[in-house]
C-alpha positions as CSV (number, residue, x, y, z in Angstrom):
1,M,100.8,180.3,129.4
2,H,99.5,179.8,125.9
3,P,100.8,176.6,124.3
4,A,102.2,178.5,121.3
5,L,104.3,180.8,123.5
6,Q,105.3,177.9,125.6
7,K,106.6,176.1,122.5
8,Q,108.8,179.1,121.6
9,I,110.4,179.0,125.0
10,E,110.8,175.2,125.5
11,G,114.3,173.9,125.1
12,K,115.7,177.4,125.2
13,I,115.3,178.5,128.8
14,V,113.6,177.1,131.9
15,L,111.1,179.4,133.7
16,T,110.0,179.2,137.3
17,A,106.2,179.4,137.9
18,E,106.6,183.0,138.8
19,Q,108.6,183.8,135.7
20,E,106.0,182.0,133.5
21,Q,103.3,184.1,135.1
22,L,105.3,187.3,134.4
23,V,105.7,186.3,130.8
24,S,102.1,185.5,130.4
25,S,101.0,188.8,131.9
26,C,103.2,190.7,129.4
27,Y,101.8,189.1,126.2
28,K,98.3,190.4,125.4
29,P,96.0,188.4,123.1
30,R,94.6,190.1,120.0
31,L,92.3,188.9,117.2
32,T,92.5,190.7,113.9
33,K,90.3,190.8,110.8
34,R,91.6,190.2,107.3
35,G,93.0,193.4,106.0
36,E,93.2,195.2,109.4
37,I,96.0,197.7,109.7
38,L,97.9,197.2,113.0
39,L,100.4,200.0,112.4
40,E,100.0,203.0,110.2
41,K,102.9,204.4,108.4
42,G,104.2,207.4,110.4
43,S,103.1,205.9,113.8
44,V,105.4,204.5,116.4
45,A,105.5,200.6,116.6
46,R,104.6,200.1,120.2
47,Y,104.2,196.3,120.0
48,L,106.1,193.2,118.9
49,F,103.6,190.7,117.6
50,F,103.7,186.9,117.9
51,V,101.5,185.1,115.3
52,V,99.7,182.1,116.7
53,K,97.5,181.8,113.6
54,G,97.4,183.9,110.5
55,C,99.8,186.2,108.7
56,L,101.0,189.7,109.1
57,R,102.6,191.8,106.3
58,V,105.1,194.6,107.0
59,F,105.1,196.9,103.9
60,L,106.2,200.2,102.5
61,T,104.1,202.5,100.4
62,K,105.8,204.4,97.6
63,E,104.8,207.9,96.6
64,D,102.9,206.6,93.6
65,G,100.8,204.5,96.0
66,S,102.4,201.2,95.0
67,E,103.4,198.9,97.8
68,W,106.5,196.8,98.6
69,T,106.3,193.9,101.1
70,R,109.3,193.9,103.4
71,F,108.3,190.9,105.5
72,L,105.6,188.3,105.9
73,I,105.2,187.0,109.4
74,F,103.5,183.6,109.8
75,E,102.6,181.2,112.6
76,D,105.1,180.7,115.4
77,H,107.1,183.8,114.4
78,F,107.6,187.3,116.0
79,G,107.6,190.5,114.0
80,T,107.0,194.2,113.9
81,A,108.4,197.3,112.2
82,F,111.7,196.7,114.1
83,P,113.4,200.1,113.4
84,S,110.4,201.9,114.8
85,F,109.9,199.4,117.7
86,V,113.6,199.6,118.8
87,Q,114.1,203.3,118.3
88,Q,110.6,204.4,119.2
89,K,110.5,206.7,116.2
90,P,107.8,207.0,113.5
91,S,107.7,204.0,111.2
92,V,108.3,204.2,107.5
93,A,106.5,200.8,107.2
94,A,102.9,199.7,108.0
95,I,101.7,196.4,109.3
96,Q,98.6,194.7,108.0
97,S,96.9,191.5,109.0
98,M,96.6,189.5,105.7
99,E,94.2,186.9,107.2
100,A,92.0,186.8,110.3
101,S,94.7,186.2,112.8
102,E,95.3,185.2,116.4
103,L,98.2,187.2,117.9
104,F,100.0,187.9,121.1
105,M,101.5,191.3,121.5
106,I,104.1,192.7,123.9
107,S,104.9,196.3,124.5
108,R,108.4,197.7,124.2
109,Q,108.5,198.4,127.9
110,D,107.4,194.9,128.8
111,S,109.9,193.4,126.4
112,Q,112.7,195.4,127.9
113,M,111.6,194.4,131.4
114,L,111.7,190.6,130.5
115,L,115.2,191.1,129.1
116,R,116.3,192.5,132.5
117,E,114.3,190.3,134.8
118,I,114.5,186.7,133.4
119,P,117.9,185.1,133.1
120,G,118.5,183.7,129.6
121,W,115.7,185.7,128.1
122,E,118.1,188.1,126.4
123,T,120.1,185.2,124.9
124,M,116.9,183.5,123.6
125,I,115.8,186.7,122.0
126,R,119.2,187.4,120.5
127,L,119.3,183.9,118.9
128,G,115.9,184.5,117.4
129,L,116.9,187.9,116.0
130,E,120.1,186.4,114.5
131,Q,118.0,183.9,112.6
132,D,115.6,186.6,111.4
133,Y,118.5,188.8,110.4
134,I,120.0,185.9,108.4
135,A,116.7,185.3,106.6
136,S,116.5,189.0,105.8
137,I,119.9,189.1,104.3
138,E,119.2,186.0,102.3
139,R,116.0,187.6,101.0
140,I,117.8,190.8,100.0
141,E,120.5,188.8,98.3
142,S,117.9,186.8,96.4
143,L,116.2,190.0,95.2
144,I,119.6,191.2,93.9
145,T,121.1,188.0,92.5
146,L,118.3,185.7,91.4
147,D,115.8,186.1,88.5
148,A,112.1,185.9,89.0
149,K,111.9,182.2,88.2
150,E,114.5,181.3,90.7
151,R,112.9,183.4,93.5
152,Y,109.5,181.8,92.6
153,N,111.0,178.3,92.7
154,I,112.6,179.0,96.1
155,L,109.3,180.2,97.5
156,L,107.6,177.0,96.2
157,Q,110.3,174.9,97.9
158,T,110.4,176.7,101.2
159,Q,106.8,177.9,101.6
160,P,104.6,176.0,99.2
161,G,101.3,176.9,101.0
162,L,102.0,180.6,100.6
163,I,100.8,180.7,97.0
164,Q,97.3,179.4,98.1
165,R,97.2,181.5,101.3
166,L,97.9,185.0,100.0
167,P,96.6,187.0,97.0
168,G,98.8,187.0,93.9
169,K,99.4,190.7,94.2
170,I,101.0,190.2,97.6
171,I,103.1,187.2,96.4
172,A,104.3,189.1,93.3
173,D,105.1,192.1,95.5
174,Y,107.0,190.0,98.0
175,L,109.0,188.4,95.2
176,G,109.7,191.7,93.6
177,I,108.0,190.8,90.3
178,S,104.9,192.0,88.4
179,Q,101.6,190.1,88.7
180,E,101.9,189.3,85.0
181,T,105.3,187.6,85.6
182,L,103.9,185.7,88.6
183,S,100.9,184.5,86.4
184,R,103.4,183.3,83.7
185,L,105.5,181.4,86.3
186,K,102.4,179.8,87.8
187,S,101.1,178.7,84.4
188,K,104.4,176.9,83.7
189,K,104.2,174.7,86.8
């Protein structure tokens, strides 16, 4: 099993050699190029991605062509367009690789099979989803209750490398601010 996947499982559940082989067979490696679209808006999300190296962006496109970043998925995290993945319905979001990335992907069918076949897998996944849900709620709350400067400062405290890794347009979009506001905030630091 790939060390990054092994790290995600360690301390959460213990797998037999056969179970480890089953998990390894379900996660398919994928390398992406910077800017590559992994899921088009309107398509069904057939895969859950695990980022070994790189960054994925789940985003919405408004009618005027502007974009809104819903999530950024970095190393050692899972992500996809969850409503589409779970419901197997067309996605309102798209997924883009923001950097050349190394990923593992698992299909909805294989994901469901692991939940049925491996004791403890469902609990491990649920605990991870709970943490992701909490992070989503905190992000939504920050967009509603905090001003641009406060959101920017939180980003600097929690993910300082993000500012160097991603284009300013994406950072501004993720923070829910204009690029001009982001430039002013950066210049004050």
